[in-house]
All heavy atoms as a GROMACS GRO file, in nm:
protein
  547
    1MET      N    1  -0.433  -0.287  -0.744
    1MET     CA    2  -0.438  -0.350  -0.616
    1MET      C    3  -0.539  -0.466  -0.617
    1MET      O    4  -0.573  -0.512  -0.512
    1MET     CB    5  -0.475  -0.249  -0.507
    1MET     CG    6  -0.360  -0.157  -0.475
    1MET     SD    7  -0.382  -0.045  -0.335
    1MET     CE    8  -0.452  -0.148  -0.213
    2SER      N    9  -0.581  -0.506  -0.734
    2SER     CA   10  -0.680  -0.612  -0.738
    2SER      C   11  -0.621  -0.751  -0.727
    2SER      O   12  -0.693  -0.849  -0.702
    2SER     CB   13  -0.764  -0.602  -0.863
    2SER     OG   14  -0.681  -0.615  -0.977
    3THR      N   15  -0.490  -0.765  -0.743
    3THR     CA   16  -0.421  -0.897  -0.730
    3THR      C   17  -0.293  -0.883  -0.652
    3THR      O   18  -0.234  -0.774  -0.649
    3THR     CB   19  -0.396  -0.959  -0.864
    3THR    OG1   20  -0.294  -0.881  -0.931
    3THR    CG2   21  -0.516  -0.976  -0.953
    4ARG      N   22  -0.252  -0.989  -0.591
    4ARG     CA   23  -0.123  -0.996  -0.518
    4ARG      C   24  -0.011  -0.962  -0.618
    4ARG      O   25   0.077  -0.880  -0.586
    4ARG     CB   26  -0.103  -1.136  -0.462
    4ARG     CG   27   0.023  -1.157  -0.398
    4ARG     CD   28   0.029  -1.305  -0.350
    4ARG     NE   29   0.159  -1.336  -0.304
    4ARG     CZ   30   0.199  -1.455  -0.259
    4ARG    NH1   31   0.111  -1.552  -0.258
    4ARG    NH2   32   0.315  -1.474  -0.218
    5ALA      N   33  -0.008  -1.022  -0.734
    5ALA     CA   34   0.095  -1.000  -0.832
    5ALA      C   35   0.100  -0.855  -0.874
    5ALA      O   36   0.208  -0.795  -0.889
    5ALA     CB   37   0.076  -1.089  -0.953
    6GLY      N   38  -0.016  -0.794  -0.890
    6GLY     CA   39  -0.024  -0.657  -0.933
    6GLY      C   40   0.031  -0.561  -0.825
    6GLY      O   41   0.096  -0.461  -0.858
    7MET      N   42   0.008  -0.591  -0.698
    7MET     CA   43   0.061  -0.506  -0.594
    7MET      C   44   0.215  -0.515  -0.585
    7MET      O   45   0.286  -0.420  -0.562
    7MET     CB   46   0.002  -0.541  -0.460
    7MET     CG   47  -0.141  -0.497  -0.449
    7MET     SD   48  -0.206  -0.482  -0.282
    7MET     CE   49  -0.201  -0.651  -0.229
    8TYR      N   50   0.270  -0.638  -0.605
    8TYR     CA   51   0.411  -0.656  -0.602
    8TYR      C   52   0.482  -0.586  -0.724
    8TYR      O   53   0.586  -0.531  -0.715
    8TYR     CB   54   0.450  -0.801  -0.600
    8TYR     CG   55   0.419  -0.873  -0.468
    8TYR    CD1   56   0.425  -1.009  -0.462
    8TYR    CD2   57   0.388  -0.805  -0.351
    8TYR    CE1   58   0.399  -1.080  -0.344
    8TYR    CE2   59   0.358  -0.867  -0.236
    8TYR     CZ   60   0.367  -1.006  -0.229
    8TYR     OH   61   0.338  -1.072  -0.116
    9LYS      N   62   0.413  -0.595  -0.841
    9LYS     CA   63   0.472  -0.539  -0.961
    9LYS      C   64   0.463  -0.387  -0.956
    9LYS      O   65   0.560  -0.321  -0.987
    9LYS     CB   66   0.395  -0.589  -1.085
    9LYS     CG   67   0.446  -0.532  -1.211
    9LYS     CD   68   0.370  -0.588  -1.331
    9LYS     CE   69   0.418  -0.524  -1.460
    9LYS     NZ   70   0.326  -0.551  -1.569
   10GLY      N   71   0.354  -0.332  -0.919
   10GLY     CA   72   0.338  -0.187  -0.908
   10GLY      C   73   0.316  -0.122  -1.049
   10GLY      O   74   0.275  -0.194  -1.144
   11GLY      N   75   0.346   0.001  -1.055
   11GLY     CA   76   0.325   0.074  -1.177
   11GLY      C   77   0.438   0.176  -1.199
   11GLY      O   78   0.552   0.154  -1.151
   12LYS      N   79   0.408   0.284  -1.267
   12LYS     CA   80   0.513   0.380  -1.302
   12LYS      C   81   0.578   0.446  -1.180
   12LYS      O   82   0.691   0.489  -1.186
   12LYS     CB   83   0.459   0.489  -1.395
   12LYS     CG   84   0.356   0.577  -1.333
   12LYS     CD   85   0.304   0.679  -1.433
   12LYS     CE   86   0.190   0.762  -1.381
   12LYS     NZ   87   0.230   0.869  -1.293
   13ASP      N   88   0.506   0.449  -1.068
   13ASP     CA   89   0.563   0.513  -0.948
   13ASP      C   90   0.628   0.408  -0.852
   13ASP      O   91   0.681   0.445  -0.748
   13ASP     CB   92   0.453   0.586  -0.872
   13ASP     CG   93   0.401   0.702  -0.952
   13ASP    OD1   94   0.481   0.769  -1.017
   13ASP    OD2   95   0.279   0.726  -0.948
   14GLY      N   96   0.628   0.282  -0.887
   14GLY     CA   97   0.688   0.182  -0.804
   14GLY      C   98   0.591   0.074  -0.753
   14GLY      O   99   0.471   0.074  -0.795
   15ALA      N  100   0.638  -0.009  -0.663
   15ALA     CA  101   0.559  -0.119  -0.611
   15ALA      C  102   0.461  -0.066  -0.504
   15ALA      O  103   0.497   0.011  -0.415
   15ALA     CB  104   0.646  -0.225  -0.553
   16VAL      N  105   0.335  -0.111  -0.512
   16VAL     CA  106   0.237  -0.078  -0.415
   16VAL      C  107   0.277  -0.134  -0.278
   16VAL      O  108   0.261  -0.075  -0.177
   16VAL     CB  109   0.096  -0.127  -0.459
   16VAL    CG1  110  -0.005  -0.109  -0.351
   16VAL    CG2  111   0.053  -0.059  -0.586
   17LEU      N  112   0.334  -0.257  -0.289
   17LEU     CA  113   0.367  -0.328  -0.166
   17LEU      C  114   0.501  -0.393  -0.181
   17LEU      O  115   0.529  -0.464  -0.273
   17LEU     CB  116   0.261  -0.435  -0.148
   17LEU     CG  117   0.262  -0.524  -0.025
   17LEU    CD1  118   0.238  -0.437   0.098
   17LEU    CD2  119   0.152  -0.628  -0.034
   18VAL      N  120   0.594  -0.362  -0.082
   18VAL     CA  121   0.725  -0.425  -0.078
   18VAL      C  122   0.732  -0.503   0.054
   18VAL      O  123   0.754  -0.444   0.161
   18VAL     CB  124   0.836  -0.317  -0.081
   18VAL    CG1  125   0.974  -0.382  -0.076
   18VAL    CG2  126   0.823  -0.230  -0.207
   19PRO      N  127   0.702  -0.637   0.046
   19PRO     CA  128   0.703  -0.718   0.169
   19PRO      C  129   0.833  -0.694   0.245
   19PRO      O  130   0.946  -0.700   0.191
   19PRO     CB  131   0.692  -0.858   0.117
   19PRO     CG  132   0.617  -0.844  -0.013
   19PRO     CD  133   0.675  -0.716  -0.073
   20GLY      N  134   0.818  -0.673   0.376
   20GLY     CA  135   0.932  -0.652   0.463
   20GLY      C  136   0.977  -0.502   0.475
   20GLY      O  137   1.056  -0.475   0.564
   21ASP      N  138   0.924  -0.416   0.391
   21ASP     CA  139   0.974  -0.275   0.394
   21ASP      C  140   0.861  -0.179   0.374
   21ASP      O  141   0.840  -0.134   0.259
   21ASP     CB  142   1.081  -0.261   0.292
   21ASP     CG  143   1.162  -0.132   0.311
   21ASP    OD1  144   1.119  -0.044   0.384
   21ASP    OD2  145   1.270  -0.120   0.251
   22PRO      N  146   0.792  -0.139   0.480
   22PRO     CA  147   0.680  -0.044   0.465
   22PRO      C  148   0.725   0.089   0.405
   22PRO      O  149   0.649   0.150   0.335
   22PRO     CB  150   0.628  -0.028   0.605
   22PRO     CG  151   0.690  -0.131   0.688
   22PRO     CD  152   0.806  -0.184   0.617
   23SER      N  153   0.850   0.131   0.434
   23SER     CA  154   0.894   0.263   0.389
   23SER      C  155   0.906   0.269   0.236
   23SER      O  156   0.907   0.376   0.181
   23SER     CB  157   1.029   0.301   0.453
   23SER     OG  158   1.129   0.216   0.410
   24LYS      N  159   0.914   0.155   0.167
   24LYS     CA  160   0.926   0.150   0.023
   24LYS      C  161   0.791   0.117  -0.042
   24LYS      O  162   0.782   0.108  -0.166
   24LYS     CB  163   1.034   0.052  -0.024
   24LYS     CG  164   1.172   0.092   0.011
   24LYS     CD  165   1.275   0.002  -0.040
   24LYS     CE  166   1.415   0.041  -0.005
   24LYS     NZ  167   1.514  -0.058  -0.041
   25SER      N  168   0.691   0.094   0.036
   25SER     CA  169   0.558   0.054  -0.015
   25SER      C  170   0.470   0.178  -0.035
   25SER      O  171   0.444   0.259   0.054
   25SER     CB  172   0.491  -0.040   0.089
   25SER     OG  173   0.568  -0.150   0.108
   26LEU      N  174   0.428   0.196  -0.160
   26LEU     CA  175   0.343   0.311  -0.195
   26LEU      C  176   0.212   0.309  -0.113
   26LEU      O  177   0.153   0.416  -0.086
   26LEU     CB  178   0.314   0.316  -0.343
   26LEU     CG  179   0.434   0.346  -0.432
   26LEU    CD1  180   0.393   0.340  -0.577
   26LEU    CD2  181   0.498   0.476  -0.402
   27MET      N  182   0.168   0.190  -0.083
   27MET     CA  183   0.043   0.178   0.000
   27MET      C  184   0.056   0.258   0.128
   27MET      O  185  -0.038   0.329   0.167
   27MET     CB  186   0.016   0.030   0.032
   27MET     CG  187  -0.108   0.011   0.120
   27MET     SD  188  -0.124  -0.160   0.174
   27MET     CE  189  -0.160  -0.244   0.023
   28VAL      N  190   0.169   0.246   0.194
   28VAL     CA  191   0.185   0.318   0.324
   28VAL      C  192   0.191   0.467   0.300
   28VAL      O  193   0.130   0.542   0.374
   28VAL     CB  194   0.315   0.268   0.396
   28VAL    CG1  195   0.346   0.351   0.518
   28VAL    CG2  196   0.298   0.120   0.431
   29LYS      N  197   0.259   0.513   0.196
   29LYS     CA  198   0.259   0.655   0.167
   29LYS      C  199   0.122   0.709   0.141
   29LYS      O  200   0.083   0.818   0.186
   29LYS     CB  201   0.354   0.681   0.048
   29LYS     CG  202   0.496   0.663   0.078
   29LYS     CD  203   0.588   0.684  -0.039
   29LYS     CE  204   0.733   0.652  -0.001
   29LYS     NZ  205   0.821   0.667  -0.111
   30ALA      N  206   0.038   0.628   0.069
   30ALA     CA  207  -0.096   0.673   0.042
   30ALA      C  208  -0.182   0.681   0.167
   30ALA      O  209  -0.254   0.778   0.187
   30ALA     CB  210  -0.160   0.579  -0.058
   31ILE      N  211  -0.176   0.577   0.254
   31ILE     CA  212  -0.263   0.580   0.374
   31ILE      C  213  -0.213   0.680   0.477
   31ILE      O  214  -0.291   0.725   0.560
   31ILE     CB  215  -0.282   0.442   0.434
   31ILE    CG1  216  -0.151   0.383   0.485
   31ILE    CG2  217  -0.350   0.347   0.339
   31ILE    CD1  218  -0.163   0.251   0.559
   32ARG      N  219  -0.086   0.717   0.465
   32ARG     CA  220  -0.033   0.823   0.554
   32ARG      C  221  -0.057   0.964   0.489
   32ARG      O  222  -0.023   1.061   0.552
   32ARG     CB  223   0.116   0.806   0.577
   32ARG     CG  224   0.148   0.695   0.670
   32ARG     CD  225   0.298   0.692   0.698
   32ARG     NE  226   0.322   0.612   0.814
   32ARG     CZ  227   0.319   0.655   0.942
   32ARG    NH1  228   0.286   0.777   0.969
   32ARG    NH2  229   0.346   0.573   1.041
   33HIS      N  230  -0.116   0.972   0.373
   33HIS     CA  231  -0.140   1.096   0.298
   33HIS      C  232  -0.008   1.163   0.270
   33HIS      O  233   0.000   1.286   0.280
   33HIS     CB  234  -0.236   1.187   0.376
   33HIS     CG  235  -0.372   1.130   0.391
   33HIS    ND1  236  -0.480   1.206   0.366
   33HIS    CD2  237  -0.420   1.006   0.420
   33HIS    CE1  238  -0.589   1.131   0.387
   33HIS    NE2  239  -0.553   1.012   0.416
   34GLU      N  240   0.096   1.086   0.233
   34GLU     CA  241   0.222   1.143   0.197
   34GLU      C  242   0.245   1.134   0.045
   34GLU      O  243   0.350   1.098  -0.001
   34GLU     CB  244   0.334   1.062   0.268
   34GLU     CG  245   0.331   1.075   0.419
   34GLU     CD  246   0.432   0.983   0.487
   34GLU    OE1  247   0.493   0.896   0.424
   34GLU    OE2  248   0.444   0.998   0.610
   35GLY      N  249   0.141   1.164  -0.029
   35GLY     CA  250   0.151   1.154  -0.175
   35GLY      C  251   0.250   1.257  -0.229
   35GLY      O  252   0.307   1.340  -0.160
   36GLN      N  253   0.275   1.242  -0.361
   36GLN     CA  254   0.369   1.329  -0.424
   36GLN      C  255   0.314   1.472  -0.424
   36GLN      O  256   0.196   1.498  -0.432
   36GLN     CB  257   0.389   1.287  -0.567
   36GLN     CG  258   0.450   1.147  -0.582
   36GLN     CD  259   0.462   1.102  -0.725
   36GLN    OE1  260   0.404   1.163  -0.812
   36GLN    NE2  261   0.532   0.995  -0.743
   37ASN      N  262   0.405   1.567  -0.418
   37ASN     CA  263   0.369   1.710  -0.426
   37ASN      C  264   0.307   1.737  -0.562
   37ASN      O  265   0.349   1.683  -0.663
   37ASN     CB  266   0.489   1.800  -0.406
   37ASN     CG  267   0.545   1.796  -0.266
   37ASN    OD1  268   0.471   1.765  -0.175
   37ASN    ND2  269   0.671   1.827  -0.252
   38GLY      N  270   0.197   1.814  -0.562
   38GLY     CA  271   0.130   1.844  -0.682
   38GLY      C  272   0.035   1.730  -0.733
   38GLY      O  273  -0.007   1.735  -0.845
   39SER      N  274   0.008   1.638  -0.644
   39SER     CA  275  -0.078   1.526  -0.681
   39SER      C  276  -0.212   1.587  -0.729
   39SER      O  277  -0.267   1.668  -0.656
   39SER     CB  278  -0.096   1.433  -0.567
   39SER     OG  279  -0.192   1.333  -0.597
   40PRO      N  280  -0.266   1.542  -0.841
   40PRO     CA  281  -0.395   1.599  -0.888
   40PRO      C  282  -0.511   1.567  -0.802
   40PRO      O  283  -0.611   1.639  -0.798
   40PRO     CB  284  -0.409   1.539  -1.026
   40PRO     CG  285  -0.327   1.416  -1.024
   40PRO     CD  286  -0.212   1.441  -0.928
   41LYS      N  287  -0.502   1.456  -0.722
   41LYS     CA  288  -0.618   1.419  -0.637
   41LYS      C  289  -0.563   1.387  -0.496
   41LYS      O  290  -0.546   1.271  -0.463
   41LYS     CB  291  -0.686   1.298  -0.696
   41LYS     CG  292  -0.758   1.320  -0.826
   41LYS     CD  293  -0.835   1.202  -0.869
   41LYS     CE  294  -0.912   1.228  -0.994
   41LYS     NZ  295  -0.992   1.116  -1.038
   42PRO      N  296  -0.544   1.490  -0.416
   42PRO     CA  297  -0.497   1.462  -0.280
   42PRO      C  298  -0.607   1.387  -0.202
   42PRO      O  299  -0.723   1.406  -0.223
   42PRO     CB  300  -0.470   1.599  -0.223
   42PRO     CG  301  -0.549   1.695  -0.305
   42PRO     CD  302  -0.565   1.630  -0.440
   43MET      N  303  -0.559   1.304  -0.106
   43MET     CA  304  -0.654   1.230  -0.027
   43MET      C  305  -0.723   1.326   0.073
   43MET      O  306  -0.660   1.411   0.132
   43MET     CB  307  -0.578   1.128   0.060
   43MET     CG  308  -0.506   1.025  -0.023
   43MET     SD  309  -0.617   0.901  -0.092
   43MET     CE  310  -0.648   0.806   0.056
   44PRO      N  311  -0.858   1.313   0.084
   44PRO     CA  312  -0.929   1.400   0.183
   44PRO      C  313  -0.889   1.359   0.324
   44PRO      O  314  -0.884   1.243   0.357
   44PRO     CB  315  -1.075   1.370   0.152
   44PRO     CG  316  -1.081   1.252   0.068
   44PRO     CD  317  -0.946   1.228   0.010
   45GLU      N  318  -0.860   1.456   0.408
   45GLU     CA  319  -0.813   1.432   0.541
   45GLU      C  320  -0.916   1.353   0.628
   45GLU      O  321  -0.877   1.273   0.708
   45GLU     CB  322  -0.780   1.567   0.609
   45GLU     CG  323  -0.706   1.553   0.742
   45GLU     CD  324  -0.568   1.489   0.730
   45GLU    OE1  325  -0.501   1.505   0.628
   45GLU    OE2  326  -0.528   1.424   0.827
   46LYS      N  327  -1.043   1.376   0.602
   46LYS     CA  328  -1.143   1.309   0.683
   46LYS      C  329  -1.147   1.157   0.657
   46LYS      O  330  -1.198   1.084   0.739
   46LYS     CB  331  -1.282   1.368   0.658
   46LYS     CG  332  -1.338   1.342   0.518
   46LYS     CD  333  -1.476   1.406   0.502
   46LYS     CE  334  -1.526   1.379   0.364
   46LYS     NZ  335  -1.655   1.435   0.341
   47SER      N  336  -1.086   1.114   0.547
   47SER     CA  337  -1.087   0.971   0.517
   47SER      C  338  -0.959   0.900   0.563
   47SER      O  339  -0.940   0.784   0.536
   47SER     CB  340  -1.104   0.945   0.369
   47SER     OG  341  -0.992   0.994   0.296
   48LYS      N  342  -0.873   0.971   0.632
   48LYS     CA  343  -0.745   0.912   0.681
   48LYS      C  344  -0.769   0.805   0.785
   48LYS      O  345  -0.852   0.820   0.877
   48LYS     CB  346  -0.655   1.021   0.736
   48LYS     CG  347  -0.518   0.970   0.768
   48LYS     CD  348  -0.423   1.083   0.812
   48LYS     CE  349  -0.286   1.027   0.839
   48LYS     NZ  350  -0.197   1.131   0.885
   49LEU      N  351  -0.694   0.696   0.774
   49LEU     CA  352  -0.703   0.589   0.871
   49LEU      C  353  -0.643   0.634   1.004
   49LEU      O  354  -0.556   0.725   1.006
   49LEU     CB  355  -0.623   0.467   0.825
   49LEU     CG  356  -0.675   0.394   0.700
   49LEU    CD1  357  -0.579   0.288   0.657
   49LEU    CD2  358  -0.810   0.333   0.729
   50SER      N  359  -0.680   0.572   1.111
   50SER     CA  360  -0.621   0.606   1.241
   50SER      C  361  -0.477   0.563   1.245
   50SER      O  362  -0.435   0.476   1.171
   50SER     CB  363  -0.699   0.534   1.353
   50SER     OG  364  -0.669   0.394   1.353
   51ASP      N  365  -0.400   0.622   1.334
   51ASP     CA  366  -0.257   0.586   1.353
   51ASP      C  367  -0.246   0.441   1.384
   51ASP      O  368  -0.154   0.371   1.341
   51ASP     CB  369  -0.191   0.672   1.454
   51ASP     CG  370  -0.173   0.815   1.411
   51ASP    OD1  371  -0.174   0.843   1.286
   51ASP    OD2  372  -0.151   0.907   1.496
   52GLY      N  373  -0.336   0.388   1.465
   52GLY     CA  374  -0.336   0.248   1.504
   52GLY      C  375  -0.356   0.157   1.384
   52GLY      O  376  -0.292   0.055   1.372
   53ASP      N  377  -0.453   0.191   1.294
   53ASP     CA  378  -0.474   0.112   1.175
   53ASP      C  379  -0.356   0.119   1.081
   53ASP      O  380  -0.316   0.012   1.024
   53ASP     CB  381  -0.602   0.158   1.103
   53ASP     CG  382  -0.729   0.122   1.173
   53ASP    OD1  383  -0.723   0.032   1.261
   53ASP    OD2  384  -0.833   0.185   1.144
   54ILE      N  385  -0.296   0.233   1.066
   54ILE     CA  386  -0.179   0.246   0.985
   54ILE      C  387  -0.063   0.162   1.037
   54ILE      O  388   0.006   0.090   0.965
   54ILE     CB  389  -0.136   0.395   0.971
   54ILE    CG1  390  -0.239   0.473   0.889
   54ILE    CG2  391   0.005   0.405   0.905
   54ILE    CD1  392  -0.221   0.622   0.890
   55GLY      N  393  -0.046   0.164   1.170
   55GLY     CA  394   0.052   0.082   1.236
   55GLY      C  395   0.032  -0.067   1.212
   55GLY      O  396   0.127  -0.140   1.192
   56THR      N  397  -0.091  -0.112   1.214
   56THR     CA  398  -0.124  -0.253   1.189
   56THR      C  399  -0.082  -0.288   1.044
   56THR      O  400  -0.022  -0.396   1.025
   56THR     CB  401  -0.277  -0.277   1.203
   56THR    OG1  402  -0.310  -0.250   1.342
   56THR    CG2  403  -0.316  -0.419   1.171
   57ILE      N  404  -0.112  -0.203   0.949
   57ILE     CA  405  -0.072  -0.234   0.810
   57ILE      C  406   0.081  -0.234   0.797
   57ILE      O  407   0.136  -0.319   0.728
   57ILE     CB  408  -0.139  -0.133   0.715
   57ILE    CG1  409  -0.291  -0.153   0.714
   57ILE    CG2  410  -0.078  -0.143   0.573
   57ILE    CD1  411  -0.373  -0.043   0.645
   58GLU      N  412   0.147  -0.141   0.862
   58GLU     CA  413   0.295  -0.138   0.855
   58GLU      C  414   0.353  -0.263   0.917
   58GLU      O  415   0.447  -0.320   0.863
   58GLU     CB  416   0.345  -0.016   0.928
   58GLU     CG  417   0.323   0.114   0.853
   58GLU     CD  418   0.365   0.237   0.924
   58GLU    OE1  419   0.359   0.238   1.054
   58GLU    OE2  420   0.410   0.332   0.860
   59ARG      N  421   0.303  -0.312   1.028
   59ARG     CA  422   0.346  -0.436   1.091
   59ARG      C  423   0.324  -0.554   0.998
   59ARG      O  424   0.409  -0.643   0.986
   59ARG     CB  425   0.283  -0.455   1.228
   59ARG     CG  426   0.336  -0.366   1.330
   59ARG     CD  427   0.290  -0.402   1.473
   59ARG     NE  428   0.143  -0.398   1.486
   59ARG     CZ  429   0.074  -0.287   1.508
   59ARG    NH1  430   0.132  -0.169   1.522
   59ARG    NH2  431  -0.056  -0.295   1.522
   60TRP      N  432   0.210  -0.560   0.933
   60TRP     CA  433   0.177  -0.668   0.835
   60TRP      C  434   0.275  -0.670   0.723
   60TRP      O  435   0.331  -0.774   0.687
   60TRP     CB  436   0.036  -0.651   0.785
   60TRP     CG  437  -0.002  -0.741   0.674
   60TRP    CD1  438  -0.017  -0.876   0.678
   60TRP    CD2  439  -0.029  -0.699   0.536
   60TRP    NE1  440  -0.050  -0.920   0.552
   60TRP    CE2  441  -0.056  -0.815   0.464
   60TRP    CE3  442  -0.022  -0.576   0.472
   60TRP    CZ2  443  -0.088  -0.816   0.326
   60TRP    CZ3  444  -0.056  -0.574   0.336
   60TRP    CH2  445  -0.086  -0.693   0.266
   61ILE      N  446   0.311  -0.554   0.668
   61ILE     CA  447   0.408  -0.543   0.561
   61ILE      C  448   0.547  -0.583   0.609
   61ILE      O  449   0.617  -0.660   0.550
   61ILE     CB  450   0.411  -0.400   0.499
   61ILE    CG1  451   0.279  -0.370   0.430
   61ILE    CG2  452   0.530  -0.385   0.402
   61ILE    CD1  453   0.261  -0.229   0.386
   62ARG      N  454   0.587  -0.536   0.727
   62ARG     CA  455   0.719  -0.568   0.786
   62ARG      C  456   0.730  -0.719   0.811
   62ARG      O  457   0.839  -0.776   0.798
   62ARG     CB  458   0.735  -0.493   0.919
   62ARG     CG  459   0.876  -0.476   0.962
   62ARG     CD  460   0.894  -0.383   1.081
   62ARG     NE  461   0.863  -0.246   1.049
   62ARG     CZ  462   0.757  -0.178   1.098
   62ARG    NH1  463   0.675  -0.232   1.185
   62ARG    NH2  464   0.733  -0.054   1.060
   63ALA      N  465   0.622  -0.783   0.842
   63ALA     CA  466   0.615  -0.930   0.867
   63ALA      C  467   0.616  -1.010   0.737
   63ALA      O  468   0.608  -1.134   0.740
   63ALA     CB  469   0.501  -0.967   0.953
   64GLY      N  470   0.610  -0.946   0.624
   64GLY     CA  471   0.614  -1.017   0.495
   64GLY      C  472   0.488  -1.004   0.410
   64GLY      O  473   0.482  -1.060   0.302
   65ALA      N  474   0.390  -0.932   0.459
   65ALA     CA  475   0.266  -0.908   0.382
   65ALA      C  476   0.209  -1.038   0.332
   65ALA      O  477   0.175  -1.049   0.215
   65ALA     CB  478   0.288  -0.808   0.270
   66ILE      N  479   0.191  -1.133   0.415
   66ILE     CA  480   0.138  -1.261   0.380
   66ILE      C  481  -0.008  -1.252   0.337
   66ILE      O  482  -0.087  -1.188   0.407
   66ILE     CB  483   0.146  -1.368   0.497
   66ILE    CG1  484   0.288  -1.377   0.547
   66ILE    CG2  485   0.093  -1.502   0.458
   66ILE    CD1  486   0.392  -1.420   0.445
   67MET      N  487  -0.042  -1.307   0.219
   67MET     CA  488  -0.178  -1.305   0.168
   67MET      C  489  -0.195  -1.422   0.073
   67MET      O  490  -0.098  -1.479   0.028
   67MET     CB  491  -0.208  -1.170   0.098
   67MET     CG  492  -0.129  -1.142  -0.024
   67MET     SD  493  -0.167  -0.986  -0.096
   67MET     CE  494  -0.006  -0.907  -0.087
   68PRO      N  495  -0.320  -1.454   0.043
   68PRO     CA  496  -0.342  -1.570  -0.047
   68PRO      C  497  -0.285  -1.544  -0.189
   68PRO      O  498  -0.274  -1.432  -0.230
   68PRO     CB  499  -0.496  -1.578  -0.056
   68PRO     CG  500  -0.550  -1.496   0.056
   68PRO     CD  501  -0.441  -1.394   0.089
   69VAL      N  502  -0.248  -1.658  -0.246
   69VAL     CA  503  -0.199  -1.652  -0.385
   69VAL      C  504  -0.317  -1.622  -0.476
   69VAL      O  505  -0.432  -1.663  -0.450
   69VAL     CB  506  -0.136  -1.787  -0.422
   69VAL    CG1  507  -0.097  -1.789  -0.568
   69VAL    CG2  508  -0.021  -1.820  -0.332
   70ASP      N  509  -0.296  -1.547  -0.584
   70ASP     CA  510  -0.402  -1.516  -0.679
   70ASP      C  511  -0.461  -1.645  -0.736
   70ASP      O  512  -0.389  -1.735  -0.770
   70ASP     CB  513  -0.350  -1.429  -0.795
   70ASP     CG  514  -0.293  -1.294  -0.749
   70ASP    OD1  515  -0.339  -1.248  -0.642
   70ASP    OD2  516  -0.213  -1.237  -0.820
   71ILE      N  517  -0.592  -1.645  -0.742
   71ILE     CA  518  -0.662  -1.761  -0.801
   71ILE      C  519  -0.711  -1.718  -0.940
   71ILE      O  520  -0.784  -1.620  -0.952
   71ILE     CB  521  -0.780  -1.801  -0.712
   71ILE    CG1  522  -0.731  -1.841  -0.578
   71ILE    CG2  523  -0.864  -1.913  -0.778
   71ILE    CD1  524  -0.842  -1.863  -0.475
   72PRO      N  525  -0.664  -1.790  -1.043
   72PRO     CA  526  -0.708  -1.753  -1.176
   72PRO      C  527  -0.859  -1.765  -1.193
   72PRO      O  528  -0.922  -1.855  -1.142
   72PRO     CB  529  -0.640  -1.857  -1.269
   72PRO     CG  530  -0.546  -1.935  -1.181
   72PRO     CD  531  -0.581  -1.908  -1.039
   73LYS      N  532  -0.912  -1.669  -1.266
   73LYS     CA  533  -1.061  -1.669  -1.294
   73LYS      C  534  -1.086  -1.763  -1.408
   73LYS      O  535  -1.007  -1.771  -1.502
   73LYS     CB  536  -1.112  -1.529  -1.326
   73LYS     CG  537  -1.102  -1.434  -1.209
   73LYS     CD  538  -1.152  -1.301  -1.243
   73LYS     CE  539  -1.141  -1.208  -1.120
   73LYS     NZ  540  -1.193  -1.077  -1.149
   74PRO      N  541  -1.196  -1.844  -1.396
   74PRO     CA  542  -1.227  -1.939  -1.502
   74PRO      C  543  -1.258  -1.872  -1.638
   74PRO      O  544  -1.297  -1.767  -1.653
   74PRO     CB  545  -1.344  -2.018  -1.452
   74PRO     CG  546  -1.394  -1.947  -1.334
   74PRO     CD  547  -1.292  -1.845  -1.292
   0.00000   0.00000   0.00000
């Protein structure tokens, strides 16, 4: 999640972020604490975002997840 390209590419479990589709974005599953069954490191419940904050992120993703383009490091 350190770069825009990295979030779009994702990893073995899929894309962290799918602009326009929060339901396919692993980021949303993670912040909703809907990880895979048997996950070795479940998210602690006390660190869960509020429903309002989760809704804000879902609306941002639905709107296209606009963010700055990655800037190459010198």
